C-alpha positions in Angstrom: -15.5 0.0 -0.5 -14.0 2.6 1.8 -13.7 0.3 4.8 -9.9 0.4 4.8 -7.0 2.5 3.6 -3.5 1.3 2.7 -0.5 3.6 2.6 3.2 3.2 1.9 5.7 4.2 4.5 9.1 4.5 2.7 11.7 2.0 3.9 9.3 0.7 6.5 6.0 -0.9 5.7 2.6 -0.9 4.0 0.2 0.2 6.7 -3.5 -0.7 6.8 -5.9 1.7 8.4 -9.7 1.3 9.0 -12.4 3.6 7.9 -11.6 6.0 10.8 -7.9 6.0 9.9 -7.1 3.9 13.0 -4.1 1.5 12.7 -5.1 -2.1 11.8 -1.9 -3.9 10.8 1.6 -3.4 9.3 3.2 -5.3 6.4 6.9 -4.7 6.9 9.2 -4.0 3.9 12.9 -3.2 3.9 12.9 -1.2 0.7 11.5 2.1 -0.4 7.8 1.9 -1.4 6.1 4.2 -3.9 2.6 4.2 -5.2 0.0 1.6 -4.2 -3.1 0.0 -5.7 -5.8 -2.3 -4.4 -8.0 -4.6 -6.4 -11.8 -4.2 -6.0 -12.8 -7.8 -5.7 -10.0 -9.8 -4.2 -8.4 -7.2 -1.9 -4.9 -7.9 -3.4 -2.6 -5.0 -3.0 0.5 -4.0 -5.0 3.1 -1.3 -4.4 6.1 -0.3 -6.5 9.5 -0.4 -4.9 12.9 1.3 -5.1 14.7 -2.0 -6.1 12.6 -2.8 -9.1 10.2 -5.3 -7.4 6.5 -5.1 -6.7 5.3 -5.7 -3.1 2.3 -7.9 -3.3 -0.1 -8.4 -0.4 -2.4 -11.4 -0.7 -4.4 -13.0 2.1 -2.6 -10.7 4.6 0.9 -11.8 3.6 3.4 -9.6 1.8 5.9 -10.9 -0.7 8.1 -9.1 -3.2 7.9 -10.1 -6.9 10.9 -9.6 -9.2 9.5 -8.3 -12.5 11.6 -9.6 -15.3 15.0 -7.9 -15.5 13.8 -4.5 -14.2 16.5 -3.0 -12.0 15.3 0.6 -11.8 12.6 1.7 -9.3 8.9 0.8 -10.0 6.9 3.9 -9.2 3.5 3.5 -10.8 1.3 0.5 -10.2 -2.3 -0.5 -11.0 -4.1 -3.8 -10.6 -7.1 -5.5 -12.3 -10.4 -5.9 -10.5 -9.8 -9.5 -9.4 -6.0 -9.1 -8.9 -5.2 -11.5 -11.7 -2.9 -9.0 -13.5 -1.3 -5.7 -12.9 0.5 -2.8 -14.6 3.7 -1.2 -13.4 5.7 1.8 -14.6 9.4 1.9 -14.1 12.1 4.6 -14.1 13.6 2.6 -17.0 11.0 4.5 -19.2 8.6 1.5 -19.7 5.2 0.5 -18.6 4.7 -3.3 -18.2 1.7 -5.5 -18.3 2.4 -8.2 -15.8 0.7 -11.6 -15.1 -0.3 -12.6 -11.6 2.8 -14.7 -11.4 5.0 -11.6 -11.9 6.0 -12.2 -15.5 6.1 -9.2 -17.8 3.8 -10.1 -20.7 4.0 -6.8 -22.7 5.8 -3.5 -22.4 5.3 0.0 -23.7 8.2 2.4 -24.1 8.2 6.1 -23.3 10.9 8.8 -23.5 11.0 9.4 -19.7 10.6 7.8 -16.4 7.1 6.4 -15.8 5.8 7.9 -12.6 2.1 6.8 -12.7 -0.1 4.2 -14.3 -3.7 3.4 -14.2 -5.9 0.7 -15.7 -9.6 -0.2 -16.2 -11.0 -3.1 -14.2 -10.1 -5.7 -16.8 -7.0 -3.9 -18.2 -8.6 -3.2 -21.5 -7.4 0.4 -21.2 -4.2 1.7 -19.7 -3.1 5.2 -18.8 0.6 5.9 -18.5 2.1 9.2 -17.3 5.8 9.7 -18.1 8.5 12.2 -17.4 8.5 13.1 -21.1 5.5 15.3 -20.2 3.1 13.0 -22.0 0.1 11.1 -20.8 -0.8 8.1 -23.0 -4.1 6.3 -23.1 -3.6 2.8 -24.5 -6.2 0.3 -25.8 -5.0 -3.1 -24.7 -6.1 -6.1 -26.7 -4.5 -8.5 -24.1 -7.0 -7.9 -21.4 -7.6 -10.0 -18.3 -9.8 -12.6 -20.2 -7.0 -13.1 -22.8 -4.3 -13.3 -20.1 -6.3 -15.9 -18.1 -6.8 -18.0 -21.3 -3.0 -17.8 -22.1 -2.1 -18.6 -18.5 -4.4 -21.7 -18.4 -2.9 -23.0 -21.6 0.6 -22.4 -20.3 -0.3 -24.2 -17.1 -1.6 -27.2 -19.0 1.7 -27.5 -20.9 3.8 -27.1 -17.7 1.7 -29.8 -16.0 1.8 -32.0 -19.2 -2.0 -32.3 -19.2 -3.8 -33.5 -22.3 -2.6 -33.2 -25.8 0.5 -31.1 -25.5 1.0 -30.6 -29.3 -2.6 -29.1 -29.6 -2.0 -27.0 -26.5 1.2 -25.6 -28.0 -0.5 -24.8 -31.3 -3.3 -23.1 -29.5 -0.8 -21.1 -27.4 1.0 -19.9 -30.6 -2.3 -18.7 -32.0 -3.1 -16.8 -28.8 0.4 -15.2 -28.7 -0.1 -14.1 -32.3 -3.7 -12.9 -31.8 -2.7 -10.7 -28.9 0.6 -9.5 -30.3 2.7 -11.1 -27.6 5.6 -12.0 -29.9 8.6 -11.4 -27.6 6.9 -12.9 -24.6 5.6 -15.9 -26.6 9.0 -16.6 -28.1 10.6 -16.6 -24.6 7.9 -18.8 -23.1 8.0 -21.4 -26.0 11.8 -21.5 -25.7 11.4 -22.2 -21.9 8.9 -25.0 -22.6 11.2 -26.5 -25.2 14.3 -26.4 -22.9 12.3 -27.8 -19.8 10.5 -30.5 -21.6 12.3 -31.4 -24.8 9.3 -30.3 -26.9 9.9 -29.8 -30.7 
């Protein structure tokens, strides 16, 4: 709403400024920080880092989320309206759709380092700018509503709430419906190992 500005100071901190660009607070970080994005509704903030993590500011606390096995810098970041999912672009040439927990749900490969990403409020559309001199506009079937449904189902299985077999069958249908084959296989394998499910 224009009441504050957040900026990245490389190898130092995310700085919060007020509407007059006066200093408000500092969120220290000991790694290089690149682009930054703020959610409209929840005031969550994400910033890409040199070491392949995403700095996440939530309720005035900063943490660093490791995103899958990304080891190259994450330069581009974008976040959904409510902060429940985000997109990050890495120097490994891929753009990742990431859950609030920091799990890569889907990825899109380019032929160059991904420098910038953007997304609509509910992540139904993504824009990816790559070092291969191409800007890609992507329609994303796995938007925030779909992700929240999947996450709720996964949480019920993790917590062993209700009919687990029905929840697993529902989850398999959701993974198939939204094209999350690799992610779905990995998650179902995790559930099987952790809980001895068939």
